[in-house]
C-alpha positions in Angstrom: 0.0 0.0 0.0 1.4 3.4 -1.0 1.4 6.0 1.8 2.0 9.8 1.7 2.3 11.9 4.8 1.6 15.6 4.5 2.6 17.9 7.4 0.4 21.0 7.5 -2.0 19.0 5.5 -5.1 20.7 6.8 -3.9 24.2 5.8 -4.6 26.3 2.7 -2.1 24.6 0.4 -2.4 21.3 2.2 -6.1 20.7 1.7 -5.8 21.5 -2.1 -2.8 19.2 -2.4 -4.2 16.3 -0.4 -7.2 16.2 -2.7 -4.8 15.4 -5.6 -2.6 13.0 -3.5 -5.7 11.1 -2.4 -6.2 10.1 -6.0 -2.7 8.8 -6.3 -1.8 7.2 -3.0 -3.6 4.4 -1.2 -3.4 6.2 2.1 -2.8 9.9 2.7 -2.2 11.2 6.3 -2.4 14.9 7.1 -0.6 16.0 10.2 -1.7 19.4 11.4 -1.8 21.3 14.7 -4.8 23.3 13.6 -3.2 26.5 14.9 -5.8 29.2 15.9 -4.2 31.8 13.6 -5.1 29.6 10.6 -8.0 27.6 12.1 -10.1 29.8 14.4 -12.3 26.8 15.1 -10.1 23.7 15.6 -12.1 21.2 13.6 -11.5 19.3 10.5 -11.6 21.7 7.5 -14.5 21.3 5.2 -12.2 21.3 2.2 -10.1 18.4 3.4 -10.8 15.3 1.3 -12.8 12.6 3.1 -10.2 10.0 1.9 -7.5 11.8 4.0 -6.8 10.7 7.5 -6.3 13.8 9.8 -4.0 13.6 12.8 -4.3 16.7 15.0 -0.8 17.0 16.4 2.3 19.2 16.7 5.3 18.3 14.6 7.6 19.5 17.3 6.4 16.8 19.7 8.3 13.5 19.7 5.0 11.7 20.5 3.5 12.9 17.3 6.0 11.0 15.2 6.2 8.0 17.5 2.4 7.5 17.3 2.3 8.1 13.5 5.3 6.1 12.4 4.4 3.1 14.5 1.3 2.8 12.3 2.5 3.9 8.9 5.8 4.0 6.9 5.5 6.7 4.2 6.7 6.3 0.7 6.6 10.1 0.3 6.6 12.9 2.8 5.4 16.4 1.8 6.5 18.9 4.4 4.2 22.0 4.5 3.9 22.6 8.2 5.5 26.0 9.1 4.9 29.2 10.9 4.6 31.9 8.2 4.6 35.6 8.2 7.6 37.6 7.1 7.0 40.6 9.3 5.6 38.6 12.2 8.7 36.5 12.3 10.8 39.4 13.4 8.9 39.7 16.7 8.1 36.0 17.1 11.5 34.5 16.1 11.4 31.7 18.7 8.0 30.5 17.5 9.2 30.4 13.9 12.5 28.7 14.6 10.8 26.2 16.9 8.3 25.0 14.4 10.2 25.5 11.1 13.6 24.3 12.2 13.2 22.1 15.3 9.9 20.7 14.0 11.7 19.7 10.8 14.6 18.1 12.7 12.1 16.2 14.9 10.5 14.7 11.8 13.8 13.7 10.3 15.0 12.1 13.5 11.8 10.1 13.9 11.9 8.8 10.3 15.3 7.3 11.1 14.3 6.1 14.6 11.3 4.2 13.2 13.2 2.9 10.2 10.6 4.8 8.1 12.8 6.7 5.8 10.7 7.6 2.7 11.6 7.4 -1.0 11.1 11.1 -1.5 10.7 14.2 0.7 9.1 17.3 -0.8 9.7 20.5 1.0 7.5 23.6 0.5 10.0 26.4 0.8 9.5 30.1 0.0 10.7 32.9 -2.2 11.6 34.6 1.2 14.9 32.7 1.1 16.1 35.0 -1.7 15.6 38.2 0.3 15.9 41.2 -2.0 17.2 38.8 -4.7 19.6 39.7 -7.5 19.6 43.1 -9.3 21.3 44.3 -12.4 23.3 47.5 -12.6 23.2 49.8 -15.6 26.6 48.4 -16.7 25.2 44.9 -16.7 26.7 43.6 -13.5 24.6 41.4 -11.2 24.6 42.6 -7.6 23.0 41.8 -4.3 21.9 44.9 -2.6 22.0 45.1 1.2 18.7 44.8 3.1 16.6 48.0 3.0 16.7 49.9 6.2 13.9 51.6 8.0 15.8 54.9 7.6 15.9 54.6 3.8 12.4 53.4 3.4 11.0 56.1 5.7 12.7 58.6 3.4 10.7 57.2 0.5 13.7 55.4 -1.2 11.8 52.3 -2.2 14.1 50.9 -4.9 17.8 50.6 -5.1 19.1 53.5 -7.2 20.7 52.5 -10.5 19.6 48.9 -10.2 16.9 46.8 -11.9 15.4 43.7 -10.2 15.9 40.2 -11.7 13.5 37.2 -11.4 14.2 34.7 -8.7 15.8 31.6 -10.2 17.4 28.9 -8.0 19.8 28.1 -10.8 21.4 31.6 -10.8 20.3 33.6 -7.8 21.8 33.1 -4.4 19.5 32.9 -1.3 20.1 35.8 1.0 17.1 36.1 3.4 16.2 39.3 5.1 13.6 38.0 7.6 13.6 35.4 10.3 11.0 33.5 8.4 13.2 33.5 5.3 16.2 32.3 7.3 14.2 29.4 8.8 13.0 28.3 5.4 16.5 28.3 4.1 17.5 26.3 7.2 14.8 23.8 6.4 16.1 23.5 2.9 19.6 22.7 4.2 18.4 20.3 6.8 16.2 18.4 4.4 18.8 18.3 1.6 21.7 17.2 3.7 19.7 14.6 5.6 18.1 13.2 2.4 21.4 12.7 0.7 22.8 10.9 3.7 19.9 8.4 3.8 19.3 7.9 0.1 16.1 9.9 0.0 15.2 12.1 -3.0 14.9 15.7 -1.8 12.6 18.0 -3.7 12.6 21.7 -2.7 9.9 24.0 -4.2 10.2 27.7 -3.6 6.7 29.2 -3.7 5.8 32.7 -4.6 2.6 34.5 -3.3 -0.1 31.8 -3.3 -3.7 32.9 -3.3 -7.2 31.4 -4.0 -10.2 29.6 -2.5 -9.6 28.1 0.8 -7.3 30.9 2.0 -8.3 32.4 5.4 -9.8 35.9 5.0 -9.3 36.5 8.7 -5.6 35.6 9.4 -3.7 38.9 9.4 -0.6 37.1 8.1 -2.3 35.3 5.3 -1.8 36.2 1.6 -2.3 39.8 0.6 -5.0 39.1 -2.0 -7.4 37.6 0.7 -6.7 40.6 2.9 -7.5 43.0 0.1 -10.8 41.2 -0.4 -11.6 41.6 3.2 -11.1 45.3 3.1 -12.9 45.8 -0.2 -15.8 43.7 1.0 -16.3 46.1 3.9 -16.5 49.0 1.4 -13.2 50.6 2.4 -10.3 51.6 0.2 -7.5 49.1 0.1 -4.3 50.6 1.6 -1.2 50.3 -0.6 2.1 50.0 1.2 5.1 51.9 0.0 4.3 53.6 -3.3 1.9 50.8 -4.5 4.5 49.7 -7.1 5.8 46.7 -5.1 5.9 43.8 -7.6 4.9 40.3 -6.6 4.2 37.0 -8.4 0.7 35.9 -7.6 0.2 32.2 -8.3 -3.2 30.5 -8.0 -3.7 27.7 -5.4 -4.7 25.1 -8.1 -1.5 25.7 -10.0 0.6 25.3 -6.8 -1.2 22.1 -5.8 -0.7 20.7 -9.2 3.0 21.5 -9.2 3.5 20.0 -5.7 1.6 16.9 -6.7 3.9 16.5 -9.7 6.9 17.0 -7.4 5.6 14.2 -5.2 5.0 11.6 -8.0 7.3 12.5 -10.9 9.9 10.1 -12.2 12.1 13.0 -13.3 15.5 13.5 -11.7 15.4 16.7 -9.6 18.7 18.2 -8.8 18.0 21.5 -7.2 15.2 23.8 -5.9 12.4 24.6 -8.2 10.7 28.0 -8.4 6.9 27.9 -8.5 5.0 31.0 -9.5 2.9 32.4 -12.3 6.1 33.4 -14.1 5.1 37.1 -14.3 4.9 40.0 -11.9 2.1 42.4 -11.0 2.2 45.5 -8.9 0.2 45.4 -5.7 -1.7 48.4 -7.1 -2.9 46.3 -10.0 -4.1 43.6 -7.8 -5.8 46.0 -5.4 -7.6 47.7 -8.4 -8.9 44.4 -9.7 -10.2 43.4 -6.2 -11.8 46.8 -5.6 -13.6 46.6 -8.9 -15.0 43.2 -8.1 -16.5 44.6 -4.9 -17.4 48.1 -6.1 -15.2 49.4 -3.4 -13.4 52.8 -3.4 -10.2 53.1 -5.3 -7.1 51.9 -3.5 -5.0 54.5 -1.7 -1.2 54.7 -1.4 -0.3 55.1 2.3 3.5 55.2 2.2 3.5 52.6 5.1 5.9 49.7 5.0 6.6 46.5 6.8 10.0 45.5 8.2 11.3 42.3 6.4 9.3 42.9 3.2 11.3 42.9 0.0 10.7 45.3 -2.8 10.1 43.0 -5.7 9.7 39.3 -6.2 8.8 37.0 -9.0 9.8 33.6 -10.3 11.6 32.3 -13.3 9.6 29.1 -13.8 11.5 27.5 -16.7 13.2 24.8 -14.6 9.9 23.9 -12.9 8.0 23.8 -16.2 10.6 21.5 -17.7 11.3 19.2 -14.8 7.8 18.7 -13.6 6.1 18.9 -17.0 3.9 21.6 -15.4 2.8 25.1 -16.2 0.6 27.6 -14.4 -2.8 28.0 -16.1 -4.6 30.6 -14.1 -4.3 34.3 -15.0 -4.6 36.9 -12.2 -8.1 38.2 -13.3 -9.5 34.7 -13.4 -7.9 33.8 -10.1 -9.3 36.8 -8.3 -12.8 36.1 -9.8 -12.6 32.6 -8.5 -11.4 33.7 -5.0 -14.1 36.4 -4.6 -16.8 34.0 -5.8 -15.8 31.6 -3.1 -15.5 34.3 -0.4 -19.1 35.3 -1.2 -20.2 32.0 0.2 -18.6 32.9 3.5 -19.4 35.7 6.0 -16.6 38.2 5.9 -16.1 40.4 9.0 -13.7 43.2 8.5 
């Protein structure tokens, strides 16, 4: 019997992915702590496929793994469980490192302890590992600018003078995180890759851009920006735009992400390095806010000049490697994705 274990399997990405995995594996087990920030009511999510076994447990606890691995030995592990929130991580560093780093090492130790080493381990990493990423100077040189400071941002210096941003590409761009969250995700990548090679496991690291879509919490203040925009617009208020509104992001729909990760879990292809998962194009947050406001008939978005520590200026993925290796391509454009999200949100009760 083929078995897949998905940590964080009851979360936003996890529920979408488990639906696909349940059609491929004989037994899928979702391990999730149902954290209040993500699950205000700690019950099995409606969107979690009925074929998936849910174990409510904390990945940091040894007992979680001892109980699980005494019952199942996974062929594939998909590791999604993590504390997220770029800005939040700067003031909750212990919580982020405890879950993201220690939780990961607890899992790896348990897999060895129970002689349950899987064939493949898929890690959901983040574009946050790149930090500000690589930029090109006017003379063609690729440079890595230092982290933006509160002083420079307060003065309205949003970009790096004389430099143009480049897409995030694991084949050519070095990871240089500028947030605690990004640092913990890079630590996860190193832990998983080193461990996997030592024990003959196939490591697959996917670096996700800004994921959005149905199933995303509209109430979690550290959830994706699109859902938060919807919450504000649904209340009839203008969406506030941080910095100058020209921050660029790669917004990738949940179905495209779930499909990519499903391919990562089951492909026969040889994967030799991290894969960047995104829409392959960038949009300004002003563009996204305008589309959302129009859907709700809300006032026009307003530039506030506010900023958040740990946020990078621009981020989007070069998806060529993922498309080729996984035989995958994103299929949802931004306008369609926003329509789908707002249609789903209309079935809920949004409280701003």
